[in-house]
C-alpha positions as CSV (number, residue, x, y, z in Angstrom):
1,X,0.0,0.0,-0.2
2,X,1.5,3.4,-0.9
3,X,0.6,6.9,0.5
4,X,0.5,9.5,-1.8
5,X,0.2,13.6,-1.1
6,X,-0.9,13.3,-5.0
7,X,-3.6,11.7,-6.9
8,X,-1.9,9.6,-9.1
9,X,-4.9,9.4,-11.6
10,X,-5.1,13.1,-11.7
11,X,-2.4,15.0,-9.8
12,X,-4.4,16.6,-7.5
13,X,-3.2,17.1,-3.8
14,X,-5.0,15.1,-1.6
15,X,-6.4,16.1,1.6
16,X,-9.0,12.7,2.2
17,X,-9.4,9.3,1.4
18,X,-10.7,10.0,-1.7
19,X,-9.2,12.4,-4.6
20,X,-11.9,15.5,-4.2
21,X,-11.4,16.3,-8.3
22,X,-11.6,12.4,-9.5
23,X,-12.8,10.4,-7.1
24,X,-10.0,8.2,-6.7
25,X,-8.7,6.5,-3.3
26,X,-5.7,7.6,-2.2
27,X,-4.3,4.5,-0.9
28,X,-3.3,2.4,-3.8
29,X,-2.2,-1.3,-3.8
30,X,0.0,-3.2,-5.9
31,X,-1.7,-5.5,-7.9
32,X,-1.2,-9.0,-6.9
33,X,-3.1,-12.4,-7.0
34,X,-5.0,-12.2,-3.8
35,X,-5.4,-8.5,-3.9
36,X,-6.9,-9.0,-7.4
37,X,-9.0,-11.8,-6.8
38,X,-10.5,-10.8,-3.3
39,X,-10.3,-6.7,-3.9
40,X,-10.9,-6.2,-7.7
41,X,-13.4,-9.1,-8.6
42,X,-15.4,-9.9,-5.3
43,X,-15.4,-6.3,-3.8
44,X,-16.6,-5.4,-7.5
45,X,-19.1,-8.2,-7.8
46,X,-20.3,-7.4,-4.0
47,X,-20.9,-3.7,-4.4
48,X,-22.2,-4.4,-8.2
49,X,-25.1,-6.7,-6.8
50,X,-25.7,-4.6,-3.5
51,X,-26.4,-1.7,-5.6
52,X,-29.1,-4.3,-7.7
53,X,-30.6,-5.8,-4.7
54,X,-30.9,-2.4,-2.5
55,X,-32.5,-0.7,-5.6
56,X,-35.2,-3.8,-6.3
57,X,-35.9,-3.8,-2.6
58,X,-36.6,0.0,-2.5
59,X,-38.8,-0.3,-6.1
60,X,-40.8,-2.4,-4.6
61,X,-41.5,-0.8,-0.8
62,X,-40.9,2.8,-1.2
63,X,-40.4,3.5,-5.0
64,X,-41.7,7.3,-5.2
65,X,-39.6,8.5,-1.9
66,X,-36.8,6.6,-3.0
67,X,-37.3,8.1,-6.2
68,X,-37.4,11.9,-4.5
69,X,-35.0,10.6,-2.5
70,X,-32.4,10.2,-5.8
71,X,-33.9,13.7,-7.1
72,X,-32.4,15.4,-3.8
73,X,-29.1,14.0,-4.3
74,X,-29.1,10.7,-2.2
75,X,-27.6,8.5,-5.3
76,X,-24.9,6.7,-4.2
77,X,-26.3,3.5,-3.1
78,X,-28.6,3.1,-6.0
79,X,-27.8,1.0,-9.4
80,X,-29.1,2.7,-12.6
81,X,-32.6,2.4,-12.5
82,X,-33.1,2.7,-16.2
83,X,-30.4,0.0,-16.9
84,X,-31.9,-2.4,-14.0
85,X,-35.1,-2.0,-16.2
86,X,-33.9,-3.2,-19.0
87,X,-32.3,-6.2,-17.6
88,X,-35.6,-7.5,-15.9
89,X,-37.7,-6.3,-18.8
90,X,-34.9,-9.2,-20.9
91,X,-35.4,-11.6,-18.1
92,X,-39.0,-11.3,-18.3
93,X,-39.3,-12.1,-22.1
94,X,-36.5,-14.9,-21.7
95,X,-38.9,-16.3,-19.1
96,X,-42.0,-16.3,-21.1
97,X,-40.0,-17.8,-24.1
98,X,-39.1,-20.9,-21.8
99,X,-42.8,-20.8,-20.9
100,X,-43.8,-21.0,-24.8
101,X,-41.2,-23.7,-25.3
102,X,-42.6,-25.9,-22.0
103,X,-46.5,-25.1,-23.0
104,X,-45.6,-26.3,-26.6
105,X,-43.8,-29.6,-24.9
106,X,-46.4,-30.6,-21.9
107,X,-49.6,-29.1,-23.8
108,X,-48.8,-29.6,-27.3
109,X,-49.8,-25.6,-27.8
110,X,-48.6,-24.2,-31.2
111,X,-45.2,-22.2,-30.8
112,X,-46.4,-19.8,-34.0
113,X,-50.1,-19.8,-34.2
114,X,-51.8,-19.9,-37.4
115,X,-53.2,-16.2,-38.0
116,X,-54.2,-14.2,-40.4
117,X,-51.8,-11.2,-41.9
118,X,-52.9,-8.4,-39.4
119,X,-51.7,-11.2,-36.9
120,X,-48.4,-12.0,-38.2
121,X,-47.4,-8.2,-38.4
122,X,-48.5,-7.8,-35.3
123,X,-47.0,-11.1,-33.8
124,X,-43.8,-9.9,-35.5
125,X,-43.3,-6.4,-34.4
126,X,-44.0,-7.3,-30.8
127,X,-41.6,-10.2,-31.2
128,X,-38.8,-8.0,-32.4
129,X,-39.5,-4.9,-30.5
130,X,-41.0,-5.9,-27.2
131,X,-38.1,-4.7,-25.1
132,X,-38.6,-1.4,-26.2
133,X,-42.4,-1.5,-26.2
134,X,-42.4,-2.4,-22.9
135,X,-40.0,0.1,-21.6
136,X,-41.9,3.0,-23.4
137,X,-44.7,2.8,-20.6
138,X,-41.6,4.9,-18.6
139,X,-42.7,7.9,-20.7
140,X,-46.1,7.4,-20.2
141,X,-46.0,7.5,-16.8
142,X,-44.0,10.1,-16.5
143,X,-46.3,12.1,-19.0
144,X,-49.3,11.8,-17.0
145,X,-47.7,12.3,-13.6
146,X,-46.3,15.7,-15.0
147,X,-49.7,16.6,-15.9
148,X,-51.5,15.4,-13.0
149,X,-49.2,16.2,-10.1
150,X,-48.0,19.9,-11.0
151,X,-48.1,21.0,-7.5
152,X,-44.5,18.9,-6.6
153,X,-42.6,21.6,-8.8
154,X,-40.8,19.0,-10.2
155,X,-39.3,19.3,-14.3
156,X,-40.4,16.5,-16.7
157,X,-36.8,14.6,-16.0
158,X,-37.5,14.5,-12.2
159,X,-41.0,13.1,-13.1
160,X,-39.0,10.7,-15.4
161,X,-36.8,9.3,-12.2
162,X,-40.2,8.8,-10.4
163,X,-41.7,6.9,-13.3
164,X,-38.2,4.8,-14.1
165,X,-38.7,3.6,-10.4
166,X,-42.5,3.0,-10.2
167,X,-41.9,0.8,-13.5
168,X,-39.2,-0.9,-12.0
169,X,-41.5,-2.1,-9.4
170,X,-43.8,-3.1,-11.6
171,X,-41.4,-5.2,-13.8
172,X,-40.3,-6.6,-10.6
173,X,-44.3,-7.8,-9.9
174,X,-44.6,-8.8,-13.7
175,X,-41.2,-11.0,-13.2
176,X,-41.7,-12.7,-9.6
177,X,-45.5,-13.5,-11.5
178,X,-43.9,-15.0,-14.4
179,X,-41.7,-17.4,-12.5
180,X,-44.5,-18.5,-10.1
181,X,-46.6,-19.5,-13.5
182,X,-44.0,-22.2,-13.9
183,X,-46.2,-24.3,-11.2
184,X,-48.4,-24.7,-14.3
185,X,-46.7,-27.8,-15.0
186,X,-46.6,-28.9,-11.3
187,X,-49.0,-31.8,-10.1
188,X,-51.3,-30.3,-7.2
189,X,-50.6,-26.8,-7.7
190,X,-51.3,-25.9,-11.6
191,X,-54.5,-24.0,-10.3
192,X,-52.1,-21.3,-9.3
193,X,-51.8,-20.1,-13.0
194,X,-55.5,-18.8,-13.1
195,X,-55.1,-17.5,-9.8
196,X,-52.2,-15.5,-11.1
197,X,-54.0,-14.4,-13.9
198,X,-56.4,-12.4,-11.7
199,X,-53.7,-10.9,-9.0
200,X,-51.0,-9.9,-10.7
201,X,-53.0,-7.0,-12.8
202,X,-54.8,-5.9,-9.8
203,X,-51.4,-6.5,-7.8
204,X,-50.2,-4.0,-10.3
205,X,-53.1,-1.2,-10.1
206,X,-52.9,-1.5,-6.4
207,X,-49.1,-0.8,-6.7
208,X,-49.3,2.1,-8.8
209,X,-52.1,3.4,-6.9
210,X,-50.8,3.3,-3.3
211,X,-47.6,4.4,-4.2
212,X,-48.6,7.5,-6.5
213,X,-50.7,8.5,-3.5
214,X,-47.6,8.5,-1.1
215,X,-45.5,10.5,-3.3
216,X,-47.6,13.2,-3.8
217,X,-50.0,13.3,-0.9
218,X,-48.2,16.0,0.7
219,X,-48.9,18.6,-2.2
220,X,-52.5,17.5,-1.9
221,X,-56.0,17.1,-0.3
222,X,-56.6,13.7,0.2
223,X,-59.5,13.5,-1.9
224,X,-57.6,15.5,-4.5
225,X,-55.0,12.9,-4.2
226,X,-57.3,10.2,-5.0
227,X,-58.6,12.0,-7.9
228,X,-55.9,12.4,-9.5
229,X,-54.3,8.7,-8.7
230,X,-57.2,7.7,-10.7
231,X,-57.1,10.0,-13.4
232,X,-53.4,8.6,-13.6
233,X,-54.4,4.8,-14.0
234,X,-57.4,6.2,-16.8
235,X,-55.1,8.2,-18.8
236,X,-52.5,4.9,-18.8
237,X,-55.5,2.4,-19.6
238,X,-56.7,5.0,-22.3
239,X,-53.1,5.2,-23.9
240,X,-52.7,1.6,-23.9
241,X,-55.8,0.7,-25.5
242,X,-55.1,3.9,-28.0
243,X,-52.0,2.4,-29.0
244,X,-53.2,-1.1,-29.2
245,X,-55.8,0.2,-32.1
246,X,-53.1,2.3,-33.9
247,X,-50.8,-1.0,-33.7
248,X,-53.7,-3.3,-35.3
249,X,-54.9,-0.1,-37.8
250,X,-51.2,0.2,-38.8
251,X,-50.9,-3.5,-39.8
252,X,-54.1,-4.1,-40.9
253,X,-54.0,-1.5,-43.2
254,X,-56.8,0.5,-41.2
255,X,-59.0,-2.0,-42.8
256,X,-61.3,-3.0,-39.3
257,X,-63.7,-6.3,-39.7
258,X,-65.9,-7.0,-36.9
259,X,-66.7,-10.5,-36.6
260,X,-69.9,-11.6,-34.9
261,X,-70.6,-14.7,-33.7
262,X,-73.9,-16.3,-33.6
């Protein structure tokens, strides 16, 4: 270990355990095999995982207040919310792919069901852009909260941070539900799949309603906050329906056929 009076990275005079200019530690170690394994690798992995687990915990238990802490400058303990969200979206897509494979193997379902040209176009588009489309909910969250919760005096980018933390929580719920859905292939607990189909959307709606209420309740009366939270959910559902209509319209060349079953 060496004790330096100047930072070895940027040559700034050292007055503390870390360089005030670039953040490098004042004490540097000679790179040995032991130090490389137990510090550079294991220490790095530990802090990487610690940041992820802390961020996920905050996203589940107090997403709004955690986002406000981050906005206020308390950021060192958090892993990048948007990187983590993309990782979890990728994990969920992979789990759903495994579900399709298992469903085909156990229940002889089609991996690629036969559909008309519109259905095929939509299916291919969703398969090729699933991660991006899922992540697009974050700006929708941000737009809605920016419109409805103006008294908080946050700019759009700060609402984007709150939305990112909220959506991370939604994706964690979705991923846990996807993992639990593997019980479809286990005897005696295969009924849980049907339960999850009901519980999961209700859990997401409850999660969003409760946490948006907690985040903005200090700036509005109780009734005003409740009204704005319900407006947020209503706007989100309306936007989702609008996106579905636009997608179907685009791939059907705006020719809708209404089929009535007698």
